[in-house]
N, C-alpha and C positions, 0 to 999 in steps of 0.2 A: 696706491698702492687698493685696489677695492679688497675686502674679505670677501670672502664665496661662507657661504651657509653650508654648513653637511648639509644635507635632507634628510632625514628618519622615515622610513615609511615602517611599517607597524602591519603587519599583511594580518589579516582576521583571518583564525582558522575556518578553514570551508570546510562545510557539514550540506549531507547531499538526502534530500529530501524525498523519501520513498510516498509515491503517487498512486493511491488504489481505490478501484472501487469493489463494492462489496454489497453481488446480487443474489435477492432472497428471495423466501416466497414469508410472508404476514407474518405467523410463530410455527414453517413448523418443524418439526423439533431437528431436524437437519443444522437449519436455518440461526437455530437458536445455540446450533453448541456450531455452528464456524463465526457467529456473532462474539463470542462467549473467547473459542482458538485466538482469534485474527486481534481480538483486545488484550489477550493475553501476552499474545508475540510480539507485538507491538509494543506496550510494554514493558517486556522485557529485554527487545531485542533493536527495540527504532529509536528506548528512549523518546526521546520530546520530535524525532526528522521525519515524523510522518507529515500525512494527510490521508485520511479514508471517510470515503462514502461510500454510507452505508443506503441501495435503495433497494426498495419493492416493486417488485415486476409485478405483483398484481392492482399494483398504486399508481406505478407507470410503464406501464406493456408498450406502450412506446418508445420508449427509452432502449429498452430494453431491445425489444427490434433492431432499432439501430444500431445500439453497440452490438447487435450479431452471440447475443444473449439469450441459448437453447434452453439450457440447467441450469438447477440454483444446488444450491448455492455452487453458485462461482467467483470468484476474485481473481480479481485484472489489477493487472500493476503497471501500472499506463509513467510512468521515469521513477529512478532513468533506464533509459532505454539499457538492455532490448525490453521492449514488453514485453508479461509472461501472462497465463494467463493457470486458477487452480479448481479441480469444479474436487464440492463435496463439502464437507464438514469441516476442511481442511486439521483436524485432529494428527496425521504425517505432520511437525512440525520442523519436523528434515526435509521434510518437499517440499513446504511452502516457504520456508529460508531458501531453496538452493532459486526457487523464483526469484523468489524476492534480490536474491547475487547478493547471500548473509551466510555467512561464514558461522556456525552454529558455535 
């Protein structure tokens, strides 16, 4: 009789990474506030589970047009689905958290 080995599988906890793009215009006051606000929200609520790209639409206007951005600052959550967009300086933390699918 052959002895059977018991196999153990340890599943690592799956963490969801939130992927976002923040579209800004150079150093405009609302854009500066939006950057500070999203960085604070990410540090407090997402820890290391996010990827944030900041795109200056004055430097990359074709990117903004291709992505359908007409107002800055605009935050686009790309994943996980559903996608969402928040426009403004992101000072309404509750609204941003809802858009990101996070409970405050």
